[in-house]
N, C-alpha and C positions, 0 to 999 in steps of 0.2 A: 714494601716499606721504604720510606724515604731515607736517604742516607744522611747521617749526622756528621757534622764536621769535627767533633771532638775538640772544640776550642778550649774547654776547661783542661783537658789532658795536655794539650800543647802548651798552654800558659804555665801549668804546674811544672812541666818538664823544663821549660825555658828558665823559670826562676830557680829551680833546683840546680840545673846545670851551670847557670851563671855563678851561683854561690860556690858550687863545688869546684869549678875551674879556678877561681881565685885561690881557694884554700890549697888546691893541688900544686899550683905554681909556687905558693909560699913554701909548701913542703919540699918541692924540688930544689928550690934555692938553698934551703937549710940542709937537706940531706944529700943532694946530688944523685938521687935515685932515678934511674932510667925508666922504671915502672911508673914513678910519679909523673915524670915528664910526659910519657906516652899517654897516661890517663888525663893529664892536664890538657894536652892538645886534643884528645878525644872529647873532653867536656866543652872545649871551645868550639869544636866542630858541631857537637850536639846543640849547643846554644844557638849557633848560626843557623843550624837546620830548622830549629823550631821557629826562628824568625822568618825563614823562607816559607815555611808552611803557612804562617799567618799572612804573609804577603800574597801567597797563592790564593788563600781564601778571599782576601779583599779584592784582588784583580778579577777573580772569577765571577764576582757579583756585577760586573759591568753590563750595561744594557747591550743587546744585540745590535749590530750595525749591518749596513749593506755588504760590507766586506766580510763580516762574520755573522751571517744570518742566524746561526744556531747558538750565538752567544760565546762566552769565554769560559765555560765550565771546565774545559780541559786544562786551563791554567793550573788548576789544583794538581792534575796529573804531572804537568811539566815540572812544577816546583818540587814535587815529591821525587821525581826522577833526578833532579839536580841534587837533592838531599842525599840520595843513595850514592851518587858519584862522589860527593864531598866526604861521606862517611868512609868510602873506600880509599880515597886519596889522602885526606888529612888524618883519618883515623888509622886505617890498616897499614897503608904503605909507610907512613911515618913511624909507627910503632915497630914494624919489622926492621926498618932501617936503623932505628935507635937501638933495638935489641941486638941486632947482629954486630953493630959498632961496639957496644959495650961487652959483647961476648968475646970479641977479638982483643979488646983492651979493657979488662975489668977495672973498676974503680971502687974503692972502699966507700961505704956509706957513712955520712956524718949524722949523728942523732937519729938513728932509725926509728926510735920510739915516737918521734914527732910525726913521721910518715904513717906509723901504725894508727895513731890517734886520729889523724886527718882522714885516713881511709875508712876508719870505723864510722866517723861522723858522716862521711860521704855516702856510706852504705845506708845509713838511716835516712838521709835525704832522698837518695835514689829509690829506696823502697817506697817512700811516700809518693813519689812521682809515678812509679810503676803501678802502685795500687790504684791511683787515680785513673790511669789509662785502662786498667782492667775493668774498673767499675763502669767507665764510659763505654767500653766495648761490649760489655755484657748486654746492654740494652739493644744492641744491633745484631749480635751474632746469633741469638736465639739458641736452637738446639745443636748448632754446628760445633765441631771441635775447634780448638784454637787454631790448629793448622789449616782447617777448612776455611775458617774466618779470614786468615791472612791470605790464602790463595784466592778466595772468591769475593772478598769485600770490594765494593765499587767505590767506597770512601777511602782514599789513599792515606789520609793523615793518621788514623788510628792504628792501622798495621805498622806504619813507619814508626810512630811513637812507641808502640808496644815492643817492637824488635830493638829499637834504639835503647829503651830503658832496660830490657832484658840483657842486651849486650853490655850496657854500662854496669849493671849490677854484677854480672859474672866477671867482667873485666876488673872491677874493684876487688873481688875475691882473689882473682889471679895476682893482682898487684900486691894484695895483702900477703898472699902466700909467698911471692917472690921476696918481698922485703922481710917477712918473718923468717924465712929459711936463711936469708943472708945474715940476719941478726943472730940466729941460733948457731949457725955453722961458721960464721965469719968469712964465708966464701961469696963474693959479689956476683959470681956467675949465676946464682939463683935469681938475682934481680934481673939480669939480662934475659934469662929463660922465661921469667914471668912476662917480660915485655914482649918477647916473641909470641908467646901464647895469646896475649891480648891482640896482637896484630893479626894472627890467624883467625881468632874469634870474630873480630870486626870485619875481616875480609869475607868470611862465610856469610855473615848477616848482610853485608853490602851487596854481595852477589845475588842473594835471594831477593832483596829489595829492588835491585836493578832489573831483574827479570820480571817481577810482578808489576812494577810501575811502568816498564816499557810496554807490557801487554795492555795495560789500561790506556796508555798514551796513544797507541796505534789503533785502539778501538776494540772493546769487548762487547759481546752480546749479553742478553739476559741469562742468568743462571737457569739451569733446567727446571727447578721448582717454580721460578717466576714465569718462565715461558709456558709451563703447563697451565698456570692460572690464566695467563693471557689467552691461550687457546680455548680454554673452557669458557671464559667470559665472552669471547668473540662468537662462539658457536651456541651460546645459551639462548639467543633470541631468534631473530628472523634470518640469521646467517646459517645456511645449510652446511657449509664446509669451508675451512681455510685451505686454499689451494697452495699458497706459497707465503712464507713469512720471513722477514729479516728484522733483527733488532740490534741496536747499538747504543751504548751509553755515550752521549755527547758531553756529559758532565756527571759527577757523582750522584746527583739527584735529578737527572734529566735523561729519560730513556726515549729513544726514537724507535717507533714501530712502523714498518711498512709491510702491507700484506695484500694479497689478492684473495678475494672471497667470492663464493657463489651464494646467491640468495635463493630462498625458497619461492618457487613459482615465478611467473612473469609479472613484472611490476612497472608502474609508472615512474617517472623521474622523481616525483615527490615521495613515493613509497621507498625508492632506493635510498634517497637522502635520509629519510627517517630511520631506515634500518641501519644505515652507517652511523648516524648520530647516536642511536640507541646502543650500538656495539661499543662505540668509543666511550660513552658514559659508563657502561658497565666495567670496562677495563680500568678506567681511571679510578673508579670507586674501590677497586681491589688492589690496584698498583698505582699509587699516587705519583710516583716518579715518571709514569708514562705520559709525559706532557706533549709529545709530538707523535701523533698517530695519523698515518695516511693509509686509507683503505680504498682499494680499487675493485669494483665489482667486475666479475668475469664469469665465463661459462665453465661449468665443470665438465670438461670434455671427456673425461673418463666415464662419467655417468651417462653423458649423451651418447657415447659410443656403445655402451651396454644397452641403452634403450633402443638403439638403432638396429640391434641384431635380431 
């Protein structure tokens, strides 16, 4: 299955986060809440991140060159990796710093109900963005669990947006809890604790994204179920056996396959070429992202050794 870019989910998240960021900054200036400030900076980071994902999609569409003969598909992996780093630095580290600072020197909130209203509106907008990402992802994930989808997806944008939106939604509830407890108890320490919890949450999500996008960036092979289909299609015709195979995604929707195969019987050059072309056609029919296929005919030496005994 070809990988989708999830552009609709990215745009929905960008628009939602841009509006949310403005409202949170307004709330911070009115209330002085550290939770609101942490969430505002988080939303700015998320908005920038969605912009970077769109840039990655655009640059990845460039034509292949002599210097980059396999094209620029991995640009999408690179920009997703940058997004994960930004989420960690601008989101997590800033929230932890601000929370610890306010924990050491608590400050009373002004008009906390303003912050509550803004956070509730932000939760509604973020829920819309999260729902869009879920709908877009379901078309790709199939029967896999959400965790399997995040771990195994070759399309980086949707897992990034999913985790970002989930983190933003939980972060809003944490901020709402911090501001709400501060309002009820009159103790601003709760606002600082809420901010620290937001920082920890964003840090965990960022570490997961950094690990997954790094894995894609340095090169991942086909998932076991896809590899099984490739093997079956290669061996369905005149190919006797796949002796050796390597796969790697050079972009989210471009899979490289290199294999040594043994053919049935002794054949002329034309027969060998026809057998290879037929095998490539069958693989591409079942795995459309398999755009680069290199098959090398070879002798099945294990079978030859057995025949020689």
